[in-house]
C-alpha positions in Angstrom: 0.1 0.3 0.1 1.1 3.3 -0.5 1.5 5.3 2.6 1.0 9.0 1.6 -2.5 7.7 0.2 -4.9 9.0 3.2 -3.0 13.2 4.3 -2.9 12.2 7.7 -2.5 15.5 10.1 -1.0 13.0 13.2 -0.7 15.8 15.8 -3.5 14.5 17.5 -3.3 11.3 17.4 0.5 11.1 18.7 -1.1 13.5 21.6 -2.9 10.7 22.2 0.0 8.3 22.0 1.8 10.2 24.2 -1.0 10.2 26.9 -1.9 6.5 26.7 1.1 4.7 26.6 3.9 7.9 26.7 5.5 6.9 23.8 7.7 10.2 22.4 6.7 9.9 19.0 9.7 11.5 17.6 12.1 8.9 19.0 10.4 6.5 16.2 10.3 9.0 13.2 7.2 11.1 12.6 7.2 10.1 8.5 6.3 6.4 10.0 4.4 7.1 12.3 1.4 8.4 9.9 2.7 5.8 7.4 1.2 3.1 10.5 -1.6 5.3 11.3 -2.0 5.3 7.5 -2.1 1.7 6.8 -4.0 1.3 10.4 -7.1 3.5 9.2 -6.8 1.6 5.8 -7.0 -1.0 7.1 -10.0 0.1 9.5 -11.6 1.2 6.3 -11.3 5.2 7.7 -10.6 8.0 6.1 -10.3 10.7 8.6 -8.3 11.3 11.3 -11.1 12.8 13.6 -12.5 9.4 13.0 -9.8 7.8 13.7 -8.8 9.3 17.0 -12.2 9.3 18.3 -12.4 5.2 17.9 -9.1 5.3 19.3 -10.4 6.9 22.9 -13.6 5.0 22.4 -12.5 1.6 21.4 -10.1 -0.2 23.9 -9.9 -3.4 20.8 -8.7 -0.8 17.9 -6.0 1.5 20.7 -4.5 -2.0 21.6 -4.4 -2.8 17.5 -2.7 0.8 17.5 -0.6 -0.3 20.0 0.4 -3.8 18.3 1.7 -2.0 15.3 4.0 0.5 16.7 5.7 -1.6 19.8 8.9 -3.0 18.5 10.2 -6.2 20.2 14.2 -6.3 19.6 15.3 -9.0 22.7 17.4 -12.1 23.4 17.8 -14.6 25.9 20.9 -12.5 28.3 20.8 -9.6 25.9 23.2 -7.3 28.4 24.9 -9.9 30.3 27.0 -7.6 32.6 23.5 -6.8 33.7 22.7 -11.0 34.6 27.0 -10.7 36.5 25.9 -8.3 39.0 22.5 -10.2 39.8 24.1 -12.9 40.9 26.2 -10.5 42.6 23.5 -8.7 44.4 21.9 -12.3 45.3 25.0 -13.5 46.5 26.6 -10.6 48.9 22.9 -9.2 50.1 20.1 -11.6 49.9 21.1 -15.2 50.7 22.7 -13.1 53.9 19.6 -11.5 54.9 16.8 -13.0 53.2 16.8 -16.3 55.0 12.9 -17.3 54.7 11.1 -14.3 52.2 10.5 -15.2 49.0 12.6 -13.7 46.6 10.0 -11.2 44.1 10.9 -9.6 40.7 9.8 -7.9 37.6 10.6 -7.3 34.3 8.6 -4.4 32.8 8.6 -4.0 29.8 9.4 -8.2 29.2 8.6 -8.2 25.2 8.6 -12.1 24.3 9.6 -13.4 27.8 13.4 -13.7 27.5 14.5 -11.2 29.7 12.4 -12.4 32.4 13.1 -16.5 31.1 16.9 -15.7 31.7 16.2 -13.9 35.1 14.3 -17.7 36.0 17.9 -19.2 34.5 20.2 -17.4 36.7 17.5 -18.2 39.9 17.5 -21.2 38.9 21.6 -21.8 38.9 21.6 -19.6 42.2 19.5 -22.7 44.0 16.3 -20.2 43.7 13.4 -22.3 42.7 9.7 -21.8 41.5 9.7 -21.8 45.6 11.2 -18.8 47.0 10.4 -17.2 44.0 7.4 -14.8 42.4 8.4 -13.3 39.0 6.1 -11.0 37.2 6.7 -10.0 33.7 4.7 -7.3 31.8 3.9 -6.3 29.0 1.7 -3.6 26.6 1.5 -5.8 23.9 -1.2 -8.3 24.4 0.5 -10.1 21.2 3.3 -10.7 23.2 2.2 -11.9 26.1 0.7 -14.2 24.0 4.4 -15.4 22.5 5.7 -15.0 25.9 3.7 -17.9 27.8 3.7 -20.5 24.3 8.0 -19.9 24.8 9.2 -21.1 21.4 12.0 -19.4 19.8 14.1 -19.3 16.7 17.7 -19.4 16.5 17.2 -14.8 16.4 16.8 -15.1 20.3 20.3 -16.4 20.8 22.6 -14.1 20.2 25.0 -14.5 23.2 27.3 -16.9 22.3 28.9 -18.2 26.3 25.5 -19.3 26.9 24.5 -22.7 27.8 20.6 -22.2 28.2 19.9 -23.7 24.7 21.5 -27.1 25.9 20.4 -26.6 29.9 16.5 -25.1 29.2 15.6 -25.9 25.6 14.2 -28.6 24.0 15.0 -27.9 20.3 13.3 -29.4 17.7 12.8 -28.5 13.2 14.9 -24.9 14.2 13.0 -23.9 17.3 13.7 -24.0 21.3 10.9 -25.4 23.2 11.6 -23.6 27.2 11.5 -26.2 29.9 8.9 -26.7 31.8 10.8 -25.9 35.0 11.4 -22.1 33.6 8.3 -21.8 32.1 5.6 -21.9 35.4 8.6 -19.7 36.8 7.2 -17.0 35.3 3.9 -15.3 35.6 3.2 -13.2 32.8 0.6 -10.3 32.8 -0.6 -7.5 30.3 0.2 -3.7 31.6 0.9 -0.1 30.8 3.9 1.1 32.9 2.7 4.4 32.8 -0.5 3.9 34.5 -1.3 5.2 38.0 -2.4 1.8 38.5 0.0 0.2 37.4 0.2 -3.5 38.9 -1.6 -2.1 42.3 -2.1 -4.6 44.9 1.3 -5.8 44.5 4.4 -6.5 46.8 7.2 -4.5 46.2 10.0 -6.0 44.5 13.5 -6.7 45.2 15.0 -6.6 41.9 13.3 -5.0 39.2 14.3 -4.5 35.1 13.2 -2.2 33.5 15.6 -1.6 30.3 15.5 -0.1 26.6 11.4 1.5 27.2 12.2 5.0 29.4 14.6 7.0 26.9 11.5 6.1 24.6 8.9 7.9 26.4 7.7 11.7 26.9 9.1 13.7 29.9 5.3 12.9 31.5 5.7 9.2 30.7 9.3 8.8 32.4 7.9 10.4 35.0 5.0 8.4 35.3 7.0 5.2 35.0 9.9 6.1 37.8 7.1 7.0 39.8 5.6 4.0 39.6 9.5 1.4 39.6 10.1 3.7 43.5 6.1 2.8 44.5 7.3 -1.0 43.0 10.8 -1.1 44.8 12.1 -1.9 48.1 14.3 0.3 49.9 18.0 -0.7 49.4 16.0 -3.2 46.9 17.9 -3.2 42.8 16.8 -1.5 39.7 18.5 -2.2 36.2 18.3 -0.1 33.6 19.2 -0.1 29.2 22.2 1.2 28.3 21.3 5.3 27.4 19.0 5.3 30.5 21.4 5.7 33.0 21.0 10.3 32.9 17.1 9.7 33.8 17.7 8.2 37.1 20.2 11.0 37.9 17.5 13.0 40.2 15.4 9.9 41.7 16.1 8.1 43.9 18.3 5.4 42.7 21.8 5.9 42.6 24.1 3.7 40.7 26.3 0.6 41.8 29.9 0.4 41.1 29.6 -2.9 39.2 30.5 -1.7 35.0 28.2 -2.5 32.4 25.6 -3.8 34.8 23.4 0.3 33.9 21.8 -1.0 38.1 20.7 1.1 41.0 19.9 1.0 44.1 16.5 2.1 45.0 18.0 4.1 48.2 16.9 4.7 52.3 14.5 7.0 52.9 16.1 9.6 55.4 16.7 8.6 58.9 16.6 5.6 58.3 18.4 3.1 59.9 21.8 2.4 58.1 23.2 -1.2 58.5 26.4 -3.0 57.4 26.1 -4.0 53.7 28.1 -6.7 53.2 28.1 -9.8 55.7 31.0 -9.5 58.2 32.8 -12.2 55.7 33.1 -9.7 53.4 35.5 -7.7 55.5 39.3 -8.4 55.4 40.3 -9.7 58.7 41.8 -6.9 61.6 40.8 -3.8 59.1 38.0 -1.4 59.7 35.4 -0.3 57.1 35.2 3.7 56.5 31.8 4.8 57.5 30.2 5.2 54.4 28.3 8.8 53.9 26.3 9.8 51.3 25.5 7.7 47.6 28.2 5.3 49.1 26.1 4.0 51.9 23.1 3.6 49.7 25.0 0.8 47.7 24.0 -2.3 49.3 27.0 -4.6 46.9 28.9 -1.7 47.4 32.8 -2.9 48.2 33.7 -1.9 52.0 36.4 0.1 52.0 39.3 -0.6 54.2 41.9 1.5 55.9 45.7 0.1 55.6 47.5 -0.3 58.3 50.3 1.7 57.2 50.2 4.6 54.4 51.8 3.2 51.8 53.1 4.9 48.8 49.6 5.4 46.5 51.2 2.8 42.8 52.1 3.6 39.9 49.2 3.8 37.3 49.5 2.4 34.4 47.2 4.4 31.7 44.4 1.5 31.4 44.1 0.9 35.0 43.9 5.4 35.4 40.7 5.2 33.0 39.2 1.9 34.1 39.7 3.3 37.6 37.3 6.9 36.6 34.4 4.1 35.2 33.8 2.4 37.8 34.1 5.6 40.2 31.5 7.0 37.6 29.5 3.6 37.9 29.5 4.3 41.6 28.1 8.0 41.4 31.5 9.4 42.4 31.8 11.3 40.1 34.1 14.4 40.4 36.5 12.1 41.7 36.3 10.9 37.6 36.1 13.7 35.8 40.0 14.6 37.5 40.7 11.3 36.8 39.7 11.5 32.6 41.8 14.7 33.2 44.6 12.7 34.3 44.0 10.0 31.9 43.9 12.5 28.6 46.9 13.7 29.9 48.4 10.7 28.4 45.9 9.2 25.9 44.1 12.9 24.3 42.9 10.9 20.9 40.6 8.0 23.4 36.8 8.4 21.9 35.7 6.7 24.8 37.0 8.5 27.8 35.5 11.5 25.9 32.1 9.7 26.1 32.9 8.6 29.9 33.8 12.2 31.0 30.6 13.6 29.6 28.8 11.4 30.8 29.9 12.7 34.9 30.1 16.6 33.4 26.2 16.1 32.4 25.8 14.4 36.5 27.0 17.1 37.5 24.9 18.9 36.2 27.8 21.4 33.9 26.8 20.6 30.7 28.5 23.2 28.2 31.6 21.2 29.6 29.5 17.6 29.1 28.5 18.9 25.4 31.9 20.0 24.6 33.0 16.3 25.5 30.9 14.5 23.8 31.5 16.5 20.5 35.6 15.4 21.0 34.6 11.4 21.1 32.3 12.6 17.4 34.9 14.6 16.8 37.4 11.2 16.8 34.9 8.8 16.6 31.6 10.0 13.9 30.1 6.3 14.3 30.4 6.7 18.1 26.2 5.8 19.2 26.7 6.3 23.3 28.4 9.8 22.8 25.2 11.0 19.8 22.2 9.7 22.3 24.2 11.5 25.2 24.2 14.4 23.3 20.9 14.3 21.7 19.9 13.4 26.3 21.9 16.7 26.7 20.4 19.0 24.1 16.4 18.4 24.7 17.3 19.1 28.6 18.5 22.1 27.4 16.4 23.5 24.9 18.5 23.1 21.9 15.2 20.6 20.4 16.4 21.4 16.5 20.2 20.5 17.4 18.7 17.7 19.4 16.4 16.1 16.0 19.6 16.3 13.8 21.6 14.4 16.7 18.7 11.7 17.3 19.2 11.0 13.6 22.8 10.5 13.3 21.7 7.7 15.4 19.3 6.6 14.3 21.6 6.3 11.5 24.4 4.6 12.9 22.0 2.3 14.7 20.9 0.7 11.6 24.8 0.7 10.0 26.5 -0.3 13.0 24.2 -1.9 15.7 24.8 0.3 19.1 28.4 -0.5 19.7 29.3 1.8 16.1 31.8 -1.0 15.3 32.7 -1.1 11.3 
């Protein structure tokens, strides 16, 4: 069908979608969205946007049909493996030592076609947590995605992490498809729901682990606020929230604080003011004869943070290689120590002035410190050195949106789309 057949003014429809499911249509592309709407109207025999909009408002089936046409289910098992590694760390160093009899509650939203929720179930099984000790709720706005997840039948495209042994251990393979094992399937409860609705999962007890990845980035400002309000309500104090790699900045001013684990994109729901602060690691985690520093500020809210110890005697600072300086700067940034991370980035530049990843990191920490001009300068330098750096493009987009440079942000978003289309998120050629 020629998508230009029906002249469409989609402004009011975009507003309806933003208000209903939180989606910022500029993130998907207005021309692309107009094509989807045109095809939908054509299939329904509707010729005017007024009639179509009235249908969306009064017929939930029509609205659901549009949602199915908009949402994208791009996912696979153990996507972002470092996030799952951190879950193991969280369980071993926090959960097992503090929750001997309590049932672990886990949320995956949006869960898409189920790969993420089932990945979490496999991690828990590997850690000795069976169905009797865990409740996993997996939520998505797409009814078709929920139905697919409940079937638990997957093709090769869902297995992109070649290091995972999951296909052999937890699936039955036949005729090019993989059927999830029943013991994994029974651990997950799939639910249809809308993350931005005020009553999202009303009546559910807060969760200890929440995965909410690669959706906040596509929401409007109001959509993000609504979703974050729900995530705060549905997270226990000291609970774990895992986001997508491009969404960390969105949580900067919320009651979540980053953990010190590179590429996990994990946050802790911080304790309320005045609450008692208890040791975050079991006593065995502190070396004999060592005394922990008193923790304060961001560090005290990180339930997995390594507790620093005072040495018996002051030793000279070791001479670090350039690579060690960069890794230390990244670890400091991951743990929320942005000023120290920024200073180490400057030290790194004295030795390596042409590393785009270092300028990206510097830009991220400067952005976190609300030094927008410096952040923009460093993101620009990263893009000068590597014009196809997807992360730098996306961070520039976010920064320009926040500072009201909307035309500029649109250009960065379009560049990021082109890079993603050619190379994926890494920008690797």
